[in-house]
N, C-alpha and C positions, 0 to 999 in steps of 0.2 A: 471475230468479230472483234471490231472497235469502238469503244467506246469512248467517254469523256465528262463529268460529273467537275462541277462549280460551283465556287464562293465567288458572290458577292455583295456584297454591302445594301440591305432594300431602305426604301423610304418608306417610315410608315404613312398610311393610309392614303399612297399613290398609287396606285398599281397600275395608271398611263404609264409615267416613268423606270416602274419597275418593268414594267413589259417591254417597256424599249430596253432597259440587259438586255431579254431576255432572248430578242431578235436580235442584236446580235453576236450573241453567241451562239445562238444556230447556227450562224450565216460563219462565222468562224470553224462550231465543228462541224459544218458538213464541207466545208470544203478544208477538213484534214478525211476528210472517208470519216466520219464514224457514222454509226447507225443506228446510235443512238445516244442526250445528252441528259443529263438530270440534273433542276435543280431546286437551290434547298428548304428545305418546312414555310410553308406561309410566304413563299416569296413576294408573292404576289399583293399582299397586303400587308405584308408587314410582320410583327409578331410579339415582340414582349411589353406595346406599347397595349395590347391588347388588352391583358388584366386588370385594364384599372377604367375598360370604355363598361356601359349600361348593354343594356339587353336588346335596347331600341337603334344607338353607334351602333355595332355591332352589326344588328337588321339591319340598317344603313348599308354600311360594309360591304355584307353578304351580298345583297340585292342588286349595289354596284358592281360588281364584279361575275353577277347576275347576267345584270341586264347589257350591258358591255359586252357579251358575250367573248371573253376575253381565254377563256379557252377552248371555246368551237372554234376561235377564230385560229390557236394552233392548227386547226388540223388541215390550215391549206398551204397553213408553214410547213408541212410535215409536208407533203405532197407536194409543197417548190422545192425544198430540200432536200425530199430521200432521205428523214433520218424521224424516227421515230424519242420523244420529248413527253420528261419530265418535271410536271411545277402540283405545287404546293399552293394555300390558299385558303378561306376561313369559305363554308357550303353553305347555302339554307337546303335545306329538304323542302322542296314545295309539297310537299304530303304530309309531313309530323312538325311541320313548320320551326324542327331543332334544326342546334348548329352544328356545327361540325370542323374538327381540324381538319382538311383535305390531301389528296393528292393524287392526281388526275395522271395517268399513262397514256401518250396520243402519239396515233398515226395517223396517216394518210385517208387511212379509214371510218376516223372519231376515234372515239374515248376508250379505247385496249379496256383501261379497268382503271377504276377513283375506290384508293383506301382512304377509311374513318382510324382513325390514330385513335387504338386499341389505352392505350390509359393520358389521357385527354384533362391537362390540371390548371392549362391556365385562365381558363373564365368558367366561373358554378354556374352561365350561359349556355355554355357549350358540353355535349356531348361527346361521350365517349364511345368506340367503336363495338360496333361486338364478332365482326371477322376480320380473320383471314385473308390476306389477298395475294393471290398465284395468277395468274394469266400468258398467252402465249403471243409474244412477238412478232410480226410478220416473216422474220427466218426462218418461226420454226422455235428456238432458245425458252426456253419459262425465266419468268421472273418474279421477284416476289418484293412486295412491298411496305413495310415494315417502320413509321416517321420516328427521327427518336428517339425519344425512354421505349416505346416499342421494342427499340434494339438491345433497353437496358435488363430486359428480364430475358432469360435464357430458352425458356418454356417458350412462349413467341417464335425466335430464330429461327429452334426445333422443327418447334410447329410447320415454322413458313417450309423448310426443308422437307419433313414431313408430306409437302400436297405438290412436289415434286418441282422447286423452285431450285433452278437453276444456278441464278444470279440474284442477288437480294438488292433493291435501291434503298439506301437509306438516308434520306435529306434528313438536315438538323439543325436546330439553333441553338448550338450548345458552345460549350470553353467561357474561360474568362466570367463562372459564371456562380454567385452565393449560395454554395450547396448545400451550406453546414459541417461540408464536416473539415479538418483538418487537414486529410489527405487528398479532398476529388477534386480540381479544378481550384479559383479561387477572383476574386475579383482582378481588374486588370486596371489602371489611374488614367482615366478617359484622357489624359494629356498624354501620355505614352502612341495614341493612336493619333490626336492630333498631330504630333512631332513626327508621326513616322517618314518623310520627305526629306530632314532635312538629321535625321537621328532614328532609321532605321532596322539598324543593327540592336536596340532596346529594344522594338516592339518584339522585331522578330524573335527574339530567345526567350519574351514571355510566349511566345505561340509554339514555338517548341517547347516549352519546360513543364513542369505537371500543370498548369491550367489549360494549356492546354495537348500538342501531339502527346506529351510522359501520361498525363492522362485517360487518353485514348489509349495507348497501346499498352491499358494493361488489361485493357477485355476484347477491345472492336478488333486486334487478329485472330481471337479466338472464338469468335461468334464465328468468323469465314472458318478456319480453322476446322473447329470440332464441328460444323454442320457440312464438311465441302462443298462451298461454293464463292463462284466470286462475289463483292460484295463491293460496291458503289456508296463513296462516301460521301456528301453536299451538304455545303455545309451555311450559313449565314458568316462574316467579316467580316470586325469593324463594328462602333456603336449604336447598338438598339437597342433603345432607351436611356436605363442608365448602366446598361453591362457591354462588355467589348468580347462580344463573336471572336471567336480565332483561328477561324478558316477551314488552313489542314486537308485539304479537300487529296484524297487519297482513293488507290482504287484496289486495292485488295484479292487475293488469286484464293485457291481450295484450303492452302496450306498456311494463310495465311500471313503467306510473305507480303510486300509492298511497292507493286507494280509500278505503279506511278505517286506522287505526292509534288506541294505543296509546303509553304509557312508564309510565301510573298504575304505583305501585310495592304493588299490589297485587291481590287474585284479581276481575279482568274478564272482560267481554265485548263483542264490534266485529263491529258492525256492517254491510253491502254488498249493494248493490244490485250482479249483470251484466248486462249488457249486453252479446247474445252475436252483433249486429249489426257489429258493432266487430271482434269474430275473425278471421272468413274473408278479410277484407282488411286486416291485420294488418303489423306486419312482420314478424316471425316467421315466422307463415302463410304469406308470398311466399316466405321463405326455405329452410325447411322443401321446399314443392315446385321452387323453383329445387337442387334438392340432386343432385348424381353423385355415387352412389355407386358407379360403378366404378374412383374415384379414389382409394374410404377404404380397401385393403387392408391400409394400416397403421396404421390403429385396433385396427387387431383383433393389433397382433403383440406379446408381453408386451414393457416393458423390459428391460434389462442386467440392471438393478438394482429388481424387484420387488422390494414389500412389503407387507406386512400393513396392515387397517387398526387391527389390534389392536395389531400394532407401534409404528406413528405416532403412538396414539392416549396408549400407557404410558408409550412411551421416559424420557419425562422427569418420570413422577412414581416413578419407577423405586425411588430413596429410602422418599419415603411409601409406596410396594407392601411395599417390606421390613419 
């Protein structure tokens, strides 16, 4: 199965522009005979600026996505191009009135699944989802979706694999973050991005280093390896409000090996072939079958010091938020 994952720099609050970028990459992937293409977290709406928006502005943005029908428009594009498409945006639930950081996967027959981020921290006005998302592609393969921080929690990836996923779609807006840890990511000067044309080596060094790929390599391959999953990592790239996303779009196999990747400082697409014949006997798949669930009661017990994702992510940004 040939697949594609994209990194691109969105424009905040400009879904029409962002949708145009999506259309162009869908055509490129379809012309390469890909069956599936995925785009970054919140790529239709923009992401990091959402933390500074009040509820009324977020609601207006979500309604714009809804009334313009961007997600449903992908159905006809999917049918025309014969490709399944994954897209991220701010979703309004008409029934509850809640707002979500959501990711929909669309085929020629409509929306196959919508995942609501389980660890949503970007805004107090947005809710976290409560369900794992696993669905079947038109070719019969099982896919799961986890959005950005969802993938950092090892139990989420394990649960998605146990729900039957063979492929994990992992849309992100990450890298170049002020994480609060001296050994996890770190800010990248925006000037390096602005000078990427004349000095590409400087920004690519950061993208390949500990603020980008180096950080990802500490954990992302293990999510694939330990659970016997193909992983499609999609990410923003370039300036996202006051941070610089590091791209690093990549495709990993069930052994955690990289099938294909990029560290270019530009909008780009990465493709790769998924060979499912290696999956059943992969290390992670065998480990899944060797589990002893009767031992895992401690996994369901909360720690004495439990923290919300929102508090963890923003506690070191309190000065900025004030």
